[in-house]
gemmi code that builds the backbone of each chain (N, CA, C; Angstrom):
import gemmi

chains = {
    "A": [
        ("UNK", (85.548, -31.380, -118.428), (85.321, -30.126, -119.412), (86.687, -29.913, -120.179)),
        ("UNK", (86.446, -29.641, -121.391), (87.516, -29.332, -122.421), (87.154, -27.944, -122.994)),
        ("UNK", (88.322, -27.412, -123.399), (88.205, -26.062, -124.009), (89.072, -25.952, -125.252)),
        ("UNK", (88.495, -25.281, -126.230), (89.314, -25.058, -127.534), (89.250, -23.459, -127.744)),
        ("UNK", (90.284, -22.787, -127.816), (90.305, -21.367, -127.897), (90.849, -20.818, -129.222)),
        ("UNK", (90.152, -20.019, -129.780), (90.651, -19.364, -131.233), (90.531, -17.892, -131.045)),
        ("UNK", (91.536, -17.229, -131.355), (91.475, -15.808, -131.573), (91.900, -15.445, -132.926)),
        ("UNK", (90.888, -14.417, -133.406), (91.244, -13.924, -134.863), (91.203, -12.434, -134.863)),
        ("UNK", (92.103, -11.894, -135.792), (91.875, -10.464, -136.018), (90.557, -10.025, -136.578)),
        ("UNK", (90.105, -9.022, -136.626), (88.856, -8.570, -137.046), (88.943, -8.417, -138.526)),
        ("UNK", (89.104, -9.362, -139.281), (89.184, -9.371, -140.782), (88.172, -10.584, -141.108)),
        ("UNK", (87.100, -10.146, -141.835), (86.043, -11.242, -142.244), (86.552, -12.511, -142.752)),
        ("UNK", (87.895, -12.540, -143.308), (88.426, -13.603, -143.993), (88.654, -14.709, -142.935)),
        ("UNK", (88.976, -14.345, -141.662), (89.254, -15.185, -140.598), (88.047, -15.808, -139.927)),
        ("UNK", (86.774, -15.424, -140.288), (85.718, -15.998, -139.805), (85.628, -17.501, -140.434)),
        ("UNK", (86.276, -17.669, -141.581), (86.253, -19.033, -142.157), (87.186, -19.940, -141.238)),
        ("UNK", (88.088, -19.255, -140.592), (88.923, -20.245, -139.663), (88.147, -20.732, -138.521)),
        ("UNK", (87.348, -19.770, -137.939), (86.361, -20.172, -136.879), (85.362, -21.199, -137.209)),
        ("UNK", (84.963, -20.921, -138.433), (84.013, -21.972, -139.053), (84.474, -23.323, -139.222)),
        ("UNK", (85.743, -23.500, -139.693), (86.445, -24.762, -139.808), (86.617, -25.378, -138.501)),
        ("UNK", (86.960, -24.584, -137.384), (87.195, -25.089, -136.078), (85.727, -25.603, -135.623)),
        ("UNK", (84.735, -24.942, -135.855), (83.472, -25.312, -135.336), (83.105, -26.680, -135.902)),
        ("UNK", (83.334, -26.850, -137.227), (83.130, -28.058, -137.809), (84.079, -29.207, -137.298)),
        ("UNK", (85.274, -28.948, -136.949), (86.032, -29.987, -136.350), (85.554, -30.384, -134.970)),
        ("UNK", (85.266, -29.210, -134.111), (84.680, -29.581, -132.782), (83.472, -30.364, -132.767)),
        ("UNK", (82.607, -30.032, -133.709), (81.410, -30.704, -133.688), (81.570, -32.161, -134.205)),
        ("UNK", (82.332, -32.531, -134.936), (82.801, -33.852, -135.416), (83.354, -34.638, -134.211)),
        ("UNK", (84.236, -33.955, -133.561), (84.955, -34.525, -132.405), (84.079, -35.047, -131.257)),
        ("UNK", (82.941, -34.230, -131.170), (81.974, -34.750, -130.142), (80.723, -35.390, -130.636)),
        ("UNK", (80.766, -35.839, -131.960), (79.699, -36.599, -132.487), (78.442, -35.804, -132.715)),
        ("UNK", (78.534, -34.605, -132.907), (77.134, -33.930, -133.397), (76.721, -34.503, -134.500)),
        ("UNK", (75.307, -34.592, -134.941), (74.894, -34.861, -136.146), (75.365, -33.832, -137.197)),
        ("UNK", (75.307, -34.196, -138.374), (75.555, -33.300, -139.403), (74.716, -31.979, -139.471)),
        ("UNK", (73.582, -32.325, -139.290), (72.502, -31.177, -139.182), (72.865, -30.201, -137.942)),
        ("UNK", (73.279, -30.690, -136.779), (73.559, -29.913, -135.688), (74.913, -28.988, -136.108)),
        ("UNK", (75.878, -29.832, -136.709), (77.037, -29.061, -137.171), (76.825, -27.768, -138.014)),
        ("UNK", (75.949, -28.161, -139.115), (75.619, -27.279, -139.995), (74.952, -26.086, -139.369)),
        ("UNK", (74.040, -26.424, -138.502), (73.317, -25.213, -137.744), (74.332, -24.557, -137.001)),
        ("UNK", (75.205, -25.224, -136.204), (76.215, -24.578, -135.310), (77.127, -23.747, -136.238)),
        ("UNK", (77.509, -24.077, -137.269), (78.571, -23.426, -138.188), (77.853, -22.146, -138.521)),
        ("UNK", (76.759, -22.195, -139.017), (75.880, -20.879, -139.295), (75.736, -19.832, -138.230)),
        ("UNK", (75.284, -20.366, -137.040), (75.199, -19.621, -135.853), (76.462, -18.999, -135.461)),
        ("UNK", (77.462, -19.732, -135.368), (78.861, -19.114, -135.061), (79.271, -18.220, -136.055)),
        ("UNK", (79.165, -18.486, -137.318), (79.521, -17.566, -138.383), (78.850, -16.201, -138.394)),
        ("UNK", (77.478, -16.244, -138.033), (76.919, -14.933, -137.760), (77.308, -14.095, -136.702)),
        ("UNK", (77.668, -14.942, -135.583), (78.142, -14.331, -134.320), (79.440, -13.606, -134.573)),
        ("UNK", (80.284, -14.276, -135.261), (81.705, -13.835, -135.355), (81.660, -12.568, -136.343)),
        ("UNK", (80.821, -12.703, -137.459), (80.733, -11.674, -138.323), (80.286, -10.267, -137.696)),
        ("UNK", (79.316, -10.579, -136.796), (78.862, -9.428, -135.930), (79.757, -8.806, -135.092)),
        ("UNK", (80.656, -9.729, -134.432), (81.656, -9.232, -133.562), (82.659, -8.415, -134.360)),
        ("UNK", (83.138, -9.086, -135.570), (84.104, -8.259, -136.538), (83.536, -7.070, -136.937)),
        ("UNK", (82.415, -7.051, -137.521), (81.825, -5.799, -138.141), (81.225, -4.675, -137.208)),
        ("UNK", (80.301, -5.142, -136.411), (79.630, -4.319, -135.487), (80.298, -4.066, -134.219)),
        ("UNK", (81.071, -5.260, -133.525), (81.726, -4.897, -132.335), (82.958, -4.302, -132.531)),
        ("UNK", (83.969, -4.921, -133.205), (85.245, -4.440, -133.361), (85.501, -3.428, -134.628)),
        ("UNK", (84.356, -3.168, -135.363), (84.333, -2.111, -136.334), (85.327, -2.387, -137.495)),
        ("UNK", (85.711, -3.719, -137.562), (86.655, -4.019, -138.599), (88.057, -3.543, -138.310)),
        ("UNK", (88.364, -3.199, -137.002), (89.680, -2.814, -136.539), (90.554, -4.000, -136.369)),
        ("UNK", (91.469, -4.349, -137.344), (92.125, -5.555, -137.303), (92.895, -5.893, -136.201)),
        ("UNK", (93.373, -4.847, -135.458), (94.233, -5.073, -134.223), (93.358, -5.490, -133.056)),
        ("UNK", (92.109, -5.308, -133.297), (91.022, -5.915, -132.089), (90.809, -7.405, -132.465)),
        ("UNK", (90.808, -8.286, -131.579), (90.602, -9.627, -131.676), (89.191, -9.985, -131.250)),
        ("UNK", (88.739, -11.096, -132.000), (87.531, -11.712, -131.570), (88.006, -13.035, -130.978)),
        ("UNK", (87.451, -13.231, -129.743), (87.969, -14.512, -129.110), (86.830, -15.481, -129.170)),
        ("UNK", (87.064, -16.637, -129.612), (85.987, -17.756, -129.524), (86.387, -18.901, -128.778)),
        ("UNK", (85.554, -19.155, -127.810), (85.993, -20.337, -126.778), (84.896, -21.367, -126.832)),
        ("UNK", (85.277, -22.709, -127.221), (84.596, -23.724, -127.401), (84.626, -24.411, -125.929)),
        ("UNK", (83.642, -24.563, -125.241), (83.603, -25.474, -123.955), (82.730, -26.657, -123.918)),
        ("UNK", (83.400, -27.748, -123.969), (82.627, -29.048, -124.132), (82.663, -29.663, -122.868)),
        ("UNK", (81.434, -30.204, -122.545), (81.209, -31.269, -121.531), (80.245, -32.399, -121.996)),
        ("UNK", (79.947, -33.129, -121.059), (79.011, -34.229, -121.397), (77.647, -33.947, -121.800)),
        ("UNK", (77.197, -32.733, -121.427), (75.820, -32.357, -121.645), (75.552, -31.292, -122.718)),
        ("UNK", (76.644, -30.541, -123.106), (76.633, -29.449, -124.019), (77.769, -28.972, -124.609)),
        ("UNK", (77.612, -28.213, -125.655), (78.745, -27.596, -126.339), (78.349, -26.161, -126.250)),
        ("UNK", (79.241, -25.240, -125.460), (79.043, -23.935, -125.416), (80.041, -23.189, -126.099)),
        ("UNK", (79.605, -22.034, -126.993), (80.568, -21.360, -127.744), (80.325, -19.977, -127.193)),
        ("UNK", (81.492, -19.230, -126.793), (81.506, -17.840, -126.381), (82.171, -17.004, -127.511)),
        ("UNK", (81.639, -15.980, -128.002), (82.271, -15.120, -129.050), (82.392, -13.776, -128.449)),
        ("UNK", (83.514, -13.446, -128.142), (83.693, -12.064, -127.561), (84.479, -11.172, -128.364)),
        ("UNK", (83.988, -9.851, -128.441), (84.682, -8.776, -129.149), (85.336, -7.784, -128.279)),
        ("UNK", (86.069, -6.734, -128.728), (86.656, -5.785, -127.861), (86.080, -4.440, -128.279)),
        ("UNK", (84.789, -4.422, -128.548), (84.205, -3.110, -128.924), (83.729, -2.356, -127.689)),
        ("UNK", (82.970, -1.484, -128.039), (82.496, -0.475, -127.005), (81.184, -0.830, -126.300)),
        ("UNK", (80.723, -2.141, -126.664), (79.526, -2.632, -125.993), (78.228, -2.183, -126.659)),
        ("UNK", (77.188, -2.787, -126.317), (75.846, -2.514, -127.064), (74.809, -2.533, -125.996)),
        ("UNK", (73.743, -1.639, -126.267), (72.639, -1.721, -125.424), (71.729, -2.830, -125.417)),
        ("UNK", (71.369, -3.293, -126.617), (70.542, -4.545, -126.782), (70.788, -5.204, -128.266)),
        ("UNK", (70.324, -6.386, -128.345), (70.426, -6.928, -129.701), (68.988, -7.490, -130.087)),
        ("UNK", (68.659, -7.284, -131.146), (67.213, -7.593, -131.741), (67.437, -8.952, -132.404)),
        ("UNK", (66.655, -9.888, -131.674), (66.679, -11.341, -132.114), (65.428, -11.586, -132.947)),
        ("UNK", (64.588, -10.717, -133.104), (63.345, -10.901, -133.683), (63.326, -11.428, -135.058)),
        ("UNK", (62.342, -12.210, -135.428), (62.322, -12.876, -136.711), (62.431, -11.821, -137.814)),
        ("UNK", (63.350, -12.095, -138.768), (63.564, -11.139, -139.987), (63.485, -12.200, -141.269)),
        ("UNK", (62.552, -11.765, -142.117), (62.365, -12.511, -143.335), (62.531, -11.702, -144.594)),
        ("UNK", (62.625, -12.299, -145.742), (62.614, -11.354, -146.999), (61.211, -10.989, -147.260)),
        ("UNK", (60.995, -9.696, -147.388), (59.867, -9.198, -147.707), (59.652, -8.348, -148.956)),
        ("UNK", (58.601, -8.161, -149.607), (58.586, -7.202, -150.824), (59.129, -5.875, -150.555)),
        ("UNK", (58.679, -5.220, -149.374), (59.069, -3.932, -148.977), (60.625, -3.863, -148.903)),
        ("UNK", (61.139, -4.886, -148.222), (62.663, -4.897, -148.019), (63.360, -4.861, -149.390)),
        ("UNK", (62.857, -5.642, -150.211), (63.449, -5.685, -151.593), (63.453, -4.352, -152.252)),
        ("UNK", (62.331, -3.683, -152.306), (62.142, -2.366, -152.810), (63.054, -1.346, -152.313)),
        ("UNK", (63.209, -1.469, -150.932), (63.855, -0.439, -150.247), (65.490, -0.725, -150.280)),
        ("UNK", (65.851, -1.985, -150.835), (67.302, -2.202, -150.747), (67.922, -2.734, -149.368)),
        ("UNK", (66.961, -3.110, -148.582), (67.263, -3.527, -147.182), (67.442, -4.959, -147.224)),
        ("UNK", (68.638, -5.499, -147.403), (68.854, -6.942, -147.733), (69.499, -7.622, -146.490)),
        ("UNK", (69.757, -6.919, -145.358), (70.514, -7.445, -144.300), (69.740, -7.617, -143.134)),
        ("UNK", (70.356, -8.231, -142.075), (69.653, -8.209, -140.792), (68.987, -9.611, -140.376)),
        ("UNK", (69.363, -10.643, -141.105), (68.956, -11.903, -140.700), (69.633, -12.768, -139.686)),
        ("UNK", (70.911, -12.154, -139.495), (71.898, -13.014, -138.620), (71.426, -13.297, -137.197)),
        ("UNK", (70.921, -12.390, -136.585), (70.731, -12.608, -135.103), (69.350, -13.413, -134.988)),
        ("UNK", (68.347, -13.318, -135.819), (67.319, -14.232, -135.963), (67.671, -15.755, -136.241)),
        ("UNK", (68.670, -15.928, -137.034), (69.054, -17.327, -137.473), (69.838, -17.770, -136.296)),
        ("UNK", (70.675, -16.967, -135.576), (71.282, -17.470, -134.421), (70.328, -17.990, -133.448)),
        ("UNK", (69.413, -17.197, -133.043), (68.399, -17.543, -131.995), (67.592, -18.824, -132.479)),
        ("UNK", (67.446, -18.952, -133.781), (66.575, -20.202, -134.364), (67.419, -21.243, -134.320)),
        ("UNK", (68.772, -21.326, -134.541), (69.483, -22.443, -134.802), (70.138, -23.224, -133.585)),
        ("UNK", (70.291, -22.487, -132.425), (70.896, -23.081, -131.268), (69.847, -23.090, -130.127)),
        ("UNK", (70.329, -24.006, -129.093), (69.251, -24.265, -128.091), (69.143, -22.967, -127.006)),
        ("UNK", (70.289, -22.294, -126.867), (70.431, -21.330, -125.987), (71.198, -20.141, -126.468)),
        ("UNK", (70.938, -18.908, -126.334), (71.761, -17.764, -126.571), (71.562, -16.673, -125.682)),
        ("UNK", (72.682, -15.987, -125.273), (72.597, -14.989, -124.347), (73.775, -13.914, -124.715)),
        ("UNK", (73.314, -12.653, -124.440), (74.356, -11.578, -124.711), (74.647, -10.848, -123.484)),
        ("UNK", (76.012, -10.669, -123.119), (76.419, -9.757, -122.059), (77.290, -8.682, -122.631)),
        ("UNK", (77.174, -7.529, -122.231), (77.865, -6.528, -122.871), (78.330, -5.401, -121.817)),
        ("UNK", (79.524, -4.874, -122.028), (79.946, -3.850, -121.196), (80.745, -2.785, -122.026)),
        ("UNK", (81.377, -1.817, -121.517), (82.136, -0.839, -122.277), (83.418, -1.589, -122.843)),
        ("UNK", (83.781, -2.772, -122.212), (84.882, -3.407, -122.715), (84.757, -4.432, -123.894)),
        ("UNK", (83.423, -4.667, -124.134), (83.208, -5.640, -125.237), (81.901, -6.328, -125.014)),
        ("UNK", (81.460, -7.172, -126.037), (80.354, -7.905, -125.975), (80.669, -9.393, -126.022)),
        ("UNK", (79.919, -10.230, -125.244), (80.047, -11.551, -125.516), (78.725, -12.234, -125.804)),
        ("UNK", (78.630, -13.010, -126.804), (77.533, -13.790, -127.093), (77.775, -15.299, -126.887)),
        ("UNK", (77.016, -15.888, -126.015), (77.266, -17.335, -125.738), (76.159, -18.050, -126.303)),
        ("UNK", (76.520, -19.193, -126.859), (75.647, -20.053, -127.566), (75.726, -21.508, -127.115)),
        ("UNK", (74.706, -22.245, -126.948), (74.743, -23.545, -126.523), (73.963, -24.388, -127.245)),
        ("UNK", (74.542, -25.569, -127.555), (73.780, -26.711, -128.270), (73.795, -27.873, -127.237)),
        ("UNK", (72.649, -28.338, -126.851), (72.499, -29.528, -126.020), (72.931, -30.727, -126.668)),
        ("UNK", (73.821, -31.609, -126.202), (74.196, -32.893, -126.858), (73.133, -34.018, -126.772)),
        ("UNK", (72.310, -33.861, -125.768), (71.241, -34.881, -125.608), (70.241, -34.801, -126.765)),
        ("UNK", (70.228, -33.738, -127.666), (69.262, -33.634, -128.782), (69.371, -34.886, -129.628)),
        ("UNK", (70.738, -35.220, -129.887), (70.971, -36.202, -130.811), (70.518, -37.617, -130.294)),
        ("UNK", (70.315, -37.670, -129.075), (69.890, -39.077, -128.451), (68.328, -39.234, -128.878)),
        ("UNK", (67.569, -38.343, -129.402), (66.176, -38.375, -129.649), (66.038, -38.522, -131.065)),
        ("UNK", (67.194, -38.642, -132.037), (67.122, -38.580, -133.368), (67.244, -39.947, -133.892)),
    ],
    "B": [
        ("UNK", (82.248, -15.504, -166.450), (81.920, -14.266, -166.186), (82.503, -13.703, -165.091)),
        ("UNK", (82.844, -14.524, -164.118), (83.614, -14.025, -162.942), (84.133, -15.344, -162.220)),
        ("UNK", (85.046, -15.085, -161.140), (85.725, -16.252, -160.529), (84.697, -16.931, -159.571)),
        ("UNK", (83.499, -16.379, -159.415), (82.581, -17.149, -158.353), (81.282, -17.661, -159.325)),
        ("UNK", (81.174, -17.229, -160.452), (79.945, -17.660, -161.059), (80.296, -18.103, -162.533)),
        ("UNK", (79.787, -19.186, -163.046), (80.169, -19.684, -164.400), (78.694, -19.685, -165.122)),
        ("UNK", (78.639, -18.944, -166.226), (77.297, -18.731, -166.845), (77.166, -19.712, -168.090)),
        ("UNK", (75.977, -20.342, -168.105), (75.565, -21.172, -169.287), (74.137, -20.712, -169.725)),
        ("UNK", (74.146, -20.595, -170.974), (72.833, -20.157, -171.499), (72.285, -20.986, -172.672)),
        ("UNK", (70.945, -21.201, -172.589), (70.398, -21.978, -173.895), (68.912, -21.477, -173.864)),
        ("UNK", (68.583, -21.034, -175.047), (67.265, -20.605, -175.204), (66.837, -19.510, -174.274)),
        ("UNK", (65.729, -19.622, -173.642), (65.330, -18.537, -172.680), (65.823, -18.697, -171.210)),
        ("UNK", (66.846, -19.611, -171.217), (67.332, -19.908, -169.780), (68.792, -19.546, -169.647)),
        ("UNK", (69.124, -19.038, -168.524), (70.516, -18.689, -168.119), (70.724, -19.500, -166.788)),
        ("UNK", (71.699, -20.394, -166.764), (72.085, -21.132, -165.646), (73.368, -20.455, -165.060)),
        ("UNK", (73.313, -19.996, -163.677), (74.580, -19.401, -163.243), (74.987, -20.247, -162.036)),
        ("UNK", (76.135, -21.011, -162.496), (76.757, -21.953, -161.542), (77.544, -21.253, -160.564)),
        ("UNK", (77.230, -21.372, -159.270), (78.094, -20.663, -158.326), (79.275, -21.685, -157.931)),
        ("UNK", (80.454, -21.093, -158.262), (81.516, -21.879, -158.295), (82.453, -21.992, -156.805)),
        ("UNK", (82.130, -20.889, -156.055), (82.731, -20.860, -154.780), (81.918, -21.736, -153.970)),
        ("UNK", (82.667, -22.300, -152.928), (81.894, -23.308, -152.026), (81.249, -22.553, -150.774)),
        ("UNK", (81.723, -21.246, -150.652), (81.288, -20.480, -149.502), (80.653, -19.217, -149.865)),
        ("UNK", (79.328, -19.054, -149.759), (78.665, -17.756, -150.099), (78.462, -17.037, -148.778)),
        ("UNK", (79.502, -16.166, -148.633), (79.653, -15.509, -147.327), (80.070, -14.139, -147.417)),
        ("UNK", (80.621, -13.551, -146.458), (81.071, -12.000, -146.538), (82.241, -11.986, -147.450)),
        ("UNK", (82.973, -12.841, -147.664), (84.079, -12.815, -148.527), (83.679, -12.699, -149.941)),
        ("UNK", (82.895, -13.698, -150.306), (82.445, -13.878, -151.673), (81.334, -13.080, -152.137)),
        ("UNK", (80.696, -12.384, -151.083), (79.493, -11.702, -151.402), (79.541, -10.536, -152.574)),
        ("UNK", (80.619, -9.705, -152.325), (80.839, -8.763, -153.324), (80.861, -9.217, -154.760)),
        ("UNK", (81.805, -10.273, -155.029), (81.859, -10.878, -156.331), (80.537, -11.430, -156.739)),
        ("UNK", (79.798, -12.096, -156.017), (78.545, -12.631, -156.452), (77.569, -11.484, -156.642)),
        ("UNK", (77.428, -10.508, -155.934), (76.569, -9.430, -156.254), (76.873, -8.788, -157.553)),
        ("UNK", (78.121, -8.613, -157.862), (78.619, -7.977, -158.992), (78.115, -8.694, -160.242)),
        ("UNK", (77.658, -9.930, -160.062), (77.234, -10.681, -161.295), (75.769, -10.557, -161.439)),
        ("UNK", (75.145, -10.073, -160.563), (73.689, -10.018, -160.500), (73.087, -8.860, -161.416)),
        ("UNK", (73.428, -8.976, -162.598), (73.084, -7.815, -163.548), (72.014, -8.355, -164.598)),
        ("UNK", (71.220, -7.367, -165.016), (70.272, -7.896, -165.980), (70.704, -8.450, -167.195)),
        ("UNK", (72.085, -8.187, -167.719), (72.583, -8.887, -168.943), (72.987, -10.291, -168.483)),
        ("UNK", (73.212, -10.556, -167.359), (73.568, -12.068, -167.001), (72.430, -12.808, -166.894)),
        ("UNK", (71.149, -12.255, -166.787), (69.931, -13.191, -166.737), (69.231, -13.267, -168.098)),
        ("UNK", (68.208, -14.201, -167.882), (67.390, -14.534, -169.120), (65.968, -14.562, -168.519)),
        ("UNK", (64.943, -14.752, -169.361), (63.656, -14.850, -168.661), (63.448, -15.827, -167.680)),
        ("UNK", (64.258, -17.085, -167.755), (64.199, -17.998, -166.663), (65.828, -18.038, -166.278)),
        ("UNK", (66.050, -17.769, -165.112), (67.378, -17.682, -164.581), (67.440, -18.573, -163.436)),
        ("UNK", (68.562, -19.496, -163.407), (68.691, -20.476, -162.432), (70.037, -20.381, -161.730)),
        ("UNK", (69.890, -20.327, -160.473), (71.240, -20.289, -159.711), (71.426, -21.846, -159.248)),
        ("UNK", (72.737, -22.155, -159.578), (73.075, -23.615, -159.174), (74.019, -23.721, -158.172)),
        ("UNK", (73.408, -24.340, -157.044), (74.116, -24.487, -155.829), (74.911, -25.866, -155.528)),
        ("UNK", (75.201, -26.455, -156.735), (75.866, -27.786, -156.451), (77.156, -27.754, -155.747)),
        ("UNK", (77.896, -26.701, -156.014), (79.230, -26.523, -155.391), (79.271, -25.791, -153.952)),
        ("UNK", (78.093, -25.359, -153.538), (78.093, -24.536, -152.358), (77.817, -25.340, -151.189)),
        ("UNK", (78.793, -25.186, -150.204), (78.719, -25.978, -149.027), (78.296, -25.154, -147.752)),
        ("UNK", (78.276, -23.753, -147.974), (77.991, -22.820, -146.782), (77.426, -21.594, -147.363)),
        ("UNK", (76.357, -21.141, -146.647), (75.680, -19.906, -146.928), (75.321, -19.192, -145.657)),
        ("UNK", (75.783, -18.112, -145.396), (75.216, -17.235, -144.246), (74.435, -16.083, -144.684)),
        ("UNK", (74.319, -15.142, -143.709), (73.253, -14.027, -143.900), (73.839, -13.007, -144.958)),
        ("UNK", (75.228, -12.992, -144.953), (75.946, -11.954, -145.816), (75.748, -12.569, -147.274)),
        ("UNK", (75.730, -13.948, -147.423), (75.658, -14.561, -148.497), (74.184, -14.433, -149.134)),
        ("UNK", (73.205, -14.541, -148.299), (71.776, -14.444, -148.490), (71.554, -13.015, -148.992)),
        ("UNK", (72.097, -12.069, -148.500), (72.171, -10.696, -148.662), (72.492, -10.635, -150.402)),
        ("UNK", (73.626, -11.123, -150.667), (74.167, -11.137, -151.986), (73.235, -11.714, -153.005)),
        ("UNK", (72.656, -12.920, -152.553), (71.720, -13.561, -153.514), (70.536, -12.822, -153.609)),
        ("UNK", (70.169, -11.928, -152.684), (68.955, -11.185, -152.920), (69.017, -10.144, -154.133)),
        ("UNK", (70.218, -9.868, -154.474), (70.456, -9.006, -155.551), (69.946, -9.453, -156.688)),
        ("UNK", (70.059, -10.951, -156.862), (69.554, -11.773, -158.047), (67.890, -11.545, -157.955)),
        ("UNK", (67.466, -11.691, -156.772), (65.861, -11.570, -156.748), (65.445, -10.233, -157.162)),
        ("UNK", (66.143, -9.204, -156.670), (65.842, -7.768, -157.148), (65.897, -7.609, -158.557)),
        ("UNK", (67.066, -8.019, -159.115), (67.340, -7.715, -160.633), (66.371, -8.682, -161.381)),
        ("UNK", (66.072, -9.701, -160.996), (65.221, -10.566, -161.876), (63.654, -10.053, -161.812)),
        ("UNK", (63.322, -9.653, -160.621), (61.883, -9.091, -160.404), (61.924, -7.756, -161.320)),
        ("UNK", (62.812, -6.801, -161.301), (62.659, -5.528, -162.114), (62.740, -5.987, -163.563)),
        ("UNK", (63.368, -6.996, -163.962), (63.408, -7.366, -165.525), (62.090, -8.212, -165.841)),
        ("UNK", (61.337, -8.574, -164.780), (60.156, -9.483, -165.160), (60.561, -10.914, -165.416)),
        ("UNK", (61.709, -11.237, -165.012), (62.214, -12.679, -165.161), (61.941, -13.584, -163.929)),
        ("UNK", (61.897, -14.902, -164.156), (61.728, -15.915, -163.246), (63.037, -16.344, -162.749)),
        ("UNK", (63.175, -16.498, -161.349), (64.438, -16.953, -160.685), (64.221, -18.099, -159.871)),
        ("UNK", (65.079, -19.238, -160.167), (65.026, -20.417, -159.453), (66.288, -20.890, -158.818)),
        ("UNK", (66.262, -21.808, -158.043), (67.494, -22.300, -157.364), (67.381, -23.805, -157.624)),
        ("UNK", (68.623, -24.457, -157.881), (68.716, -25.873, -157.846), (70.033, -26.391, -157.420)),
        ("UNK", (69.897, -27.574, -157.023), (70.879, -28.514, -156.311), (71.263, -27.787, -154.954)),
        ("UNK", (70.112, -27.407, -154.308), (70.175, -26.806, -152.945), (70.265, -27.852, -151.786)),
        ("UNK", (71.191, -27.860, -151.032), (71.229, -28.941, -149.891), (69.920, -28.798, -149.046)),
        ("UNK", (69.594, -29.800, -148.352), (68.494, -29.910, -147.394), (68.638, -28.721, -146.404)),
        ("UNK", (69.868, -28.616, -145.825), (70.181, -27.604, -144.854), (69.823, -26.243, -145.435)),
        ("UNK", (70.285, -26.030, -146.598), (70.201, -24.710, -147.070), (68.822, -24.474, -147.530)),
        ("UNK", (68.032, -25.477, -147.935), (66.600, -25.217, -148.087), (65.879, -24.788, -146.911)),
        ("UNK", (66.284, -25.525, -145.763), (65.714, -25.109, -144.412), (66.043, -23.533, -144.156)),
        ("UNK", (67.287, -23.159, -144.426), (67.580, -21.728, -144.062), (66.895, -20.771, -145.054)),
        ("UNK", (66.808, -21.139, -146.304), (65.858, -20.297, -147.233), (64.425, -20.219, -146.803)),
        ("UNK", (63.940, -21.320, -146.297), (62.561, -21.296, -145.832), (62.371, -20.404, -144.554)),
        ("UNK", (63.411, -20.467, -143.725), (63.243, -19.732, -142.437), (63.288, -18.191, -142.661)),
        ("UNK", (64.055, -17.723, -143.661), (64.095, -16.212, -143.967), (63.127, -15.905, -145.284)),
        ("UNK", (62.385, -17.051, -145.611), (61.411, -16.896, -146.691), (61.976, -16.347, -148.008)),
        ("UNK", (63.250, -16.807, -148.087), (63.980, -16.563, -149.544), (63.330, -17.482, -150.503)),
        ("UNK", (62.768, -18.600, -150.094), (62.361, -19.615, -151.110), (60.934, -19.173, -151.670)),
        ("UNK", (60.326, -18.122, -151.171), (59.276, -17.564, -151.802), (59.629, -16.777, -153.054)),
        ("UNK", (60.802, -16.141, -153.050), (61.263, -15.347, -154.213), (62.241, -16.190, -155.049)),
        ("UNK", (62.718, -17.299, -154.754), (63.605, -18.039, -155.477), (63.278, -19.346, -155.185)),
        ("UNK", (62.191, -20.106, -155.775), (61.815, -21.457, -155.454), (62.811, -22.326, -156.184)),
        ("UNK", (62.776, -23.709, -155.536), (63.843, -24.643, -156.109), (63.166, -25.473, -157.178)),
        ("UNK", (64.059, -25.791, -158.185), (63.577, -26.540, -159.134), (64.621, -27.803, -159.416)),
        ("UNK", (64.039, -28.715, -160.110), (65.132, -29.920, -160.245), (65.775, -29.694, -161.598)),
        ("UNK", (66.937, -30.233, -161.595), (67.815, -30.127, -162.882), (67.103, -30.778, -164.170)),
        ("UNK", (66.314, -31.798, -163.790), (65.517, -32.416, -165.032), (64.576, -31.456, -165.532)),
        ("UNK", (64.035, -30.583, -164.732), (63.013, -29.662, -165.188), (63.611, -28.756, -166.465)),
        ("UNK", (64.828, -28.630, -166.417), (65.513, -27.712, -167.488), (65.691, -28.493, -168.757)),
        ("UNK", (65.496, -29.741, -168.875), (65.745, -30.520, -169.902), (64.845, -30.047, -171.150)),
        ("UNK", (63.629, -29.686, -170.896), (62.724, -29.256, -171.914), (63.228, -28.005, -172.566)),
        ("UNK", (64.178, -27.315, -171.976), (64.505, -25.962, -172.575), (65.856, -26.169, -173.438)),
        ("UNK", (66.509, -27.296, -173.049), (67.744, -27.536, -173.813), (67.535, -27.907, -175.261)),
    ],
}
model = gemmi.Model(1)
for chain_id, residues in chains.items():
    chain = gemmi.Chain(chain_id)
    for i, (resn, *xyz) in enumerate(residues, 1):
        res = gemmi.Residue()
        res.name, res.seqid = resn, gemmi.SeqId(i, " ")
        for name, pos in zip(("N", "CA", "C"), xyz):
            atom = gemmi.Atom()
            atom.name, atom.element = name, gemmi.Element(name[0])
            atom.pos, atom.b_iso = gemmi.Position(*pos), 0.0
            res.add_atom(atom)
        chain.add_residue(res)
    model.add_chain(chain)
structure = gemmi.Structure()
structure.add_model(model)
structure.setup_entities()
């Protein structure tokens, strides 16, 4: 098992650092390009949530991203230092006429995460929230 | 017109070339700021040829173009969209409001 650890301040510009790391890790373990693109988007959404909703953009609070690689899967844990959450809504969100008229143009992130990775799980306490994503490496054997 | 959009116009068509490679939380505000009625024409095309990454913050910014074009009664299209981004647009049903066209389809307007 190998680990890659990235800590970033809660400034959205550093989400790009995590995204670049995700790209490199995906290439290092020979994920397909499509898997890498899916994972980059899922991690991007999770990190932005941690920065904005978890740490409330408080730059002194860190978002910790841990990539755990083994022969079976790549696991990515995104942890914030926020006050915790009761629940996360992973339900499908799409662009709808009513949303456009109401100016509600956000909320696709959690749906995309759930749809793009093989597994996701949220654990939360008053000390922060961790979102765990998994991509099974066997998927590429079938392609 | 901005550091993230380069505008080209011919006849009834405006092509808005997105020049940033990342349509995300960082570039979203600048992209949204260009989604004005004056930037658009009856046929407005967003060119994604330089775009390597789009996330939900970026999609939210792009929806401003959808809203503005609908209010003006204009048609909005996307071109040079990667297969991955076409998949994402379909997942959130963005493609219903901003269908993809081919660059060659614009030739008749030039």
